[in-house]
C-alpha positions as CSV (number, residue, x, y, z in Angstrom):
1,M,45.5,7.9,55.7
2,P,42.6,6.2,53.8
3,E,43.1,5.5,50.1
4,R,41.5,8.0,47.7
5,F,40.0,7.3,44.3
6,D,42.6,9.5,42.7
7,N,45.6,7.7,44.4
8,P,47.9,5.5,42.4
9,G,46.7,1.9,42.4
10,S,43.0,2.9,43.0
11,M,40.4,0.6,41.3
12,I,38.6,3.7,39.9
13,P,40.0,5.3,36.8
14,L,41.5,8.8,37.2
15,S,39.1,10.3,34.6
16,W,36.1,9.2,36.7
17,S,37.3,11.0,39.8
18,D,38.5,14.2,38.0
19,P,36.8,15.1,34.7
20,S,38.3,18.5,35.0
21,G,41.8,17.0,34.5
22,S,43.3,19.5,37.0
23,R,42.5,18.2,40.5
24,S,44.0,14.6,40.5
25,A,46.7,15.0,43.0
26,E,46.0,15.5,46.7
27,R,46.5,19.0,47.9
28,Q,48.5,20.3,44.9
29,R,48.4,23.8,46.4
30,K,46.4,24.9,43.4
31,G,42.9,26.1,44.0
32,L,43.1,26.7,47.7
33,T,40.1,26.0,49.9
34,M,39.8,27.9,53.1
35,V,37.3,26.6,55.6
36,I,35.7,28.7,58.3
37,D,35.2,27.0,61.6
38,K,32.5,28.7,63.7
39,G,33.2,26.6,66.8
40,A,33.1,22.9,66.0
41,G,34.1,20.5,68.8
42,I,37.1,18.3,68.7
43,S,35.3,15.2,67.5
44,A,33.6,17.0,64.7
45,F,36.9,18.6,63.7
46,R,38.6,15.2,63.7
47,D,35.8,13.7,61.7
48,L,36.1,16.5,59.1
49,L,39.8,16.0,58.7
50,E,39.6,12.2,58.5
51,L,37.2,12.5,55.6
52,A,38.1,15.8,53.8
53,S,41.6,17.0,54.8
54,P,43.0,16.4,51.2
55,Y,40.5,19.1,50.0
56,I,41.2,21.7,52.7
57,D,44.3,24.0,52.7
58,I,43.5,26.6,55.4
59,C,41.2,26.5,58.4
60,K,40.1,29.8,60.0
61,L,38.7,29.9,63.5
62,G,36.0,32.4,62.5
63,F,35.5,35.8,64.1
64,G,36.8,35.9,67.7
65,T,35.8,32.3,68.5
66,A,39.5,31.4,69.3
67,A,39.2,33.5,72.5
68,L,36.4,31.2,73.8
69,Y,38.1,27.9,73.6
70,P,39.5,26.2,76.7
71,T,43.3,26.4,76.1
72,A,43.7,22.6,76.1
73,Q,41.0,22.1,73.5
74,L,42.4,24.9,71.4
75,R,45.8,23.4,71.4
76,Q,44.3,20.0,70.5
77,K,42.5,21.5,67.5
78,L,45.7,23.2,66.4
79,E,47.7,20.0,66.7
80,L,45.1,18.1,64.7
81,A,45.3,20.7,61.9
82,K,49.1,20.5,61.7
83,A,49.0,16.7,61.8
84,Y,46.9,16.8,58.6
85,G,49.0,19.4,56.9
86,L,46.6,22.3,57.2
87,Q,47.4,25.9,57.9
88,I,45.2,27.2,60.8
89,M,44.7,30.7,61.9
90,P,42.4,32.9,64.1
91,G,39.9,35.1,62.4
92,G,40.7,38.6,61.2
93,T,38.2,40.2,63.5
94,F,40.0,38.7,66.5
95,F,43.2,40.3,65.2
96,E,41.5,43.7,64.9
97,I,40.0,43.6,68.4
98,A,43.3,42.4,69.9
99,L,45.2,45.3,68.4
100,L,43.0,47.8,70.3
101,S,44.8,46.8,73.5
102,T,47.8,44.7,72.5
103,P,51.0,45.5,70.4
104,V,51.0,43.6,67.1
105,S,54.2,41.9,68.0
106,Q,52.7,40.5,71.2
107,Y,49.7,39.2,69.4
108,M,51.8,37.4,66.8
109,E,54.0,35.9,69.5
110,T,51.0,34.7,71.5
111,I,49.2,32.9,68.6
112,C,52.5,31.4,67.5
113,Q,53.2,30.0,71.0
114,L,49.6,28.6,71.1
115,G,50.3,26.6,67.9
116,F,48.7,28.6,65.1
117,T,50.6,28.3,61.9
118,A,49.1,31.3,60.1
119,V,47.5,34.7,60.7
120,E,44.8,36.7,59.1
121,I,45.4,40.5,59.0
122,S,42.4,42.6,58.3
123,D,40.8,46.0,58.8
124,G,37.2,45.2,58.0
125,T,35.9,46.9,61.2
126,F,38.8,49.0,62.6
127,P,41.1,50.7,60.0
128,L,44.8,50.2,59.7
129,S,47.1,52.6,58.0
130,Q,49.3,51.3,55.2
131,K,52.3,51.5,57.6
132,E,50.5,49.6,60.3
133,R,49.4,46.9,57.8
134,R,52.9,46.4,56.5
135,E,54.3,46.2,60.1
136,A,51.7,43.6,61.0
137,I,52.6,41.5,58.0
138,M,56.3,41.7,58.8
139,S,55.6,40.9,62.5
140,G,53.7,37.8,61.5
141,L,56.5,36.6,59.2
142,A,59.1,37.3,61.9
143,C,57.3,34.7,64.1
144,G,57.3,32.1,61.4
145,L,53.6,32.5,60.5
146,T,52.1,32.3,57.0
147,V,50.4,35.7,56.5
148,Y,47.1,36.1,54.8
149,T,45.7,39.6,54.6
150,E,42.1,40.6,53.9
151,F,40.8,43.3,51.6
152,G,37.4,44.9,52.2
153,K,35.0,46.1,54.9
154,K,32.2,44.4,56.7
155,D,29.8,47.2,56.2
156,A,26.6,46.1,54.3
157,N,27.0,48.8,51.7
158,Y,30.6,48.1,51.0
159,R,31.6,47.2,47.4
160,A,35.1,46.4,46.3
161,E,37.0,49.0,44.1
162,K,39.3,47.6,41.4
163,E,42.3,50.0,41.8
164,E,42.2,49.9,45.6
165,L,42.2,46.1,45.5
166,L,45.1,45.9,43.1
167,Q,47.1,48.4,45.1
168,T,46.5,46.5,48.3
169,L,47.4,43.2,46.6
170,A,50.7,44.6,45.3
171,A,51.6,46.2,48.6
172,D,50.7,43.2,50.8
173,L,52.5,40.7,48.5
174,D,55.6,43.0,48.5
175,A,55.5,43.0,52.3
176,G,55.5,39.2,52.3
177,A,51.9,38.2,52.5
178,S,51.1,34.8,51.0
179,H,47.6,35.7,49.6
180,V,45.0,38.4,49.9
181,I,41.5,37.4,50.9
182,V,38.6,39.4,49.3
183,E,36.1,40.1,52.0
184,A,32.5,38.7,51.5
185,R,31.6,37.9,55.2
186,E,30.1,34.6,56.1
187,S,26.9,35.8,54.5
188,G,28.4,36.5,51.1
189,T,26.8,39.9,50.8
190,V,29.7,42.4,50.5
191,G,32.8,43.0,48.4
192,V,32.2,41.5,45.0
193,F,28.6,40.5,45.9
194,D,25.5,42.6,46.3
195,R,23.0,42.4,49.2
196,N,21.3,39.4,47.6
197,G,24.6,37.5,47.2
198,N,24.9,38.0,43.4
199,I,28.4,38.2,42.1
200,D,29.9,40.8,39.8
201,Q,31.5,38.4,37.4
202,L,32.9,41.0,35.1
203,F,34.6,42.7,38.0
204,V,36.1,39.4,39.2
205,Q,37.5,38.6,35.7
206,D,38.8,42.2,35.2
207,V,40.6,42.1,38.5
208,T,42.0,38.7,37.9
209,D,43.3,39.7,34.5
210,A,44.9,42.8,35.9
211,A,46.6,40.9,38.7
212,K,48.1,38.1,36.6
213,E,51.6,39.6,36.7
214,M,51.4,39.2,40.5
215,G,50.4,35.6,40.3
216,T,47.1,34.0,41.3
217,R,47.2,35.3,44.9
218,L,43.6,36.3,45.5
219,I,41.3,34.1,47.7
220,W,37.6,34.9,47.0
221,E,35.3,34.4,50.0
222,A,32.3,32.6,48.6
223,P,30.1,30.9,51.3
224,E,27.2,30.2,49.0
225,K,27.0,27.5,46.4
226,E,25.9,29.7,43.5
227,Q,28.8,32.0,44.3
228,Q,31.2,29.1,44.2
229,V,29.7,27.9,40.9
230,H,30.1,31.4,39.3
231,L,33.7,31.8,40.4
232,I,34.6,28.3,39.1
233,Q,32.9,29.0,35.8
234,T,34.6,32.4,35.6
235,L,38.1,31.6,36.8
236,G,38.4,27.8,36.5
237,S,38.7,24.8,38.9
238,N,41.7,26.1,40.7
239,V,40.3,29.4,41.8
240,H,41.1,30.1,45.5
241,L,37.9,29.9,47.6
242,G,37.4,31.0,51.2
243,N,34.7,30.9,54.0
244,I,33.7,27.5,53.0
245,A,31.4,25.8,55.5
246,Y,32.4,22.5,57.1
247,S,29.5,20.7,55.5
248,D,30.4,22.0,52.0
249,V,34.0,20.9,51.7
250,L,33.3,17.8,49.5
251,S,30.5,19.7,47.7
252,V,33.0,22.4,46.7
253,E,35.5,19.8,45.5
254,T,32.8,18.2,43.3
255,L,32.1,21.6,41.8
256,R,35.8,22.1,41.1
257,R,36.1,18.6,39.5
258,G,32.9,18.7,37.4
259,L,31.3,15.9,39.6
260,R,28.2,18.0,40.1
261,G,25.6,19.1,37.6
262,D,26.3,22.8,38.1
263,T,29.8,22.5,36.6
264,A,29.7,19.1,34.8
265,A,29.1,20.7,31.4
266,R,32.3,22.7,31.7
267,F,34.3,19.5,31.6
268,A,32.0,17.3,29.5
269,Q,34.0,17.6,26.3
270,R,37.3,16.8,28.0
271,S,35.9,13.7,29.7
272,A,33.7,12.4,26.8
273,A,36.6,10.6,25.0
274,P,35.6,7.0,24.2
275,C,36.9,4.2,26.4
276,E,39.5,1.9,24.8
């Protein structure tokens, strides 16, 4: 793997590459970044991983795109993700549609056999009962998959409710889910965002404070830059972010580290110590 500025022995001081003081080690599993793949080819995927894999934790093959891949190319993409240490999963919509005609255990076994390492369980379009949701989580775990669940609906008028989110978080984590993803769609216009993509920062902070005893286990979908900025300013560099576009991986990492004007002031005092 190519040497990074924040690796031991680098010619560039650590403080230059990470003014935030919290993102120096490659993939610390703090501040997860989930990328949405809308159908990139193998070459583009390989290029992304060669450049930016240290700043990606999870790759989601968005919507139902996984069903359109030639099997050989799908397996190749899954192997690449695993080779670079990434979790990779089909989209939640694919899960929902598959369950209309396929038992959940068969779905989990199939994606596991293909080479996926994780699964997203959602009910944004087709509802799941609490019992069905728990069974789906346990079925994924039984196949050795890391389970991510999603909270929220895809309806344009949907807005997240605090108590429902906290109850879902508690129930899903109790069943064995790794994290709960807060739905925003790839447009960033539902859930904790309004139709213009504006975030309810007080709601986000309130939910985060209330969920502290359960750990930092919420991934906030935030496809737009201003949404990413607001979440980092509200919750810090290590907030978990989802639905990040391919082209924005390094951009998001610069926001996390204070290497971009939008968040630089947040870390200015920490990095302003005089050189000795």
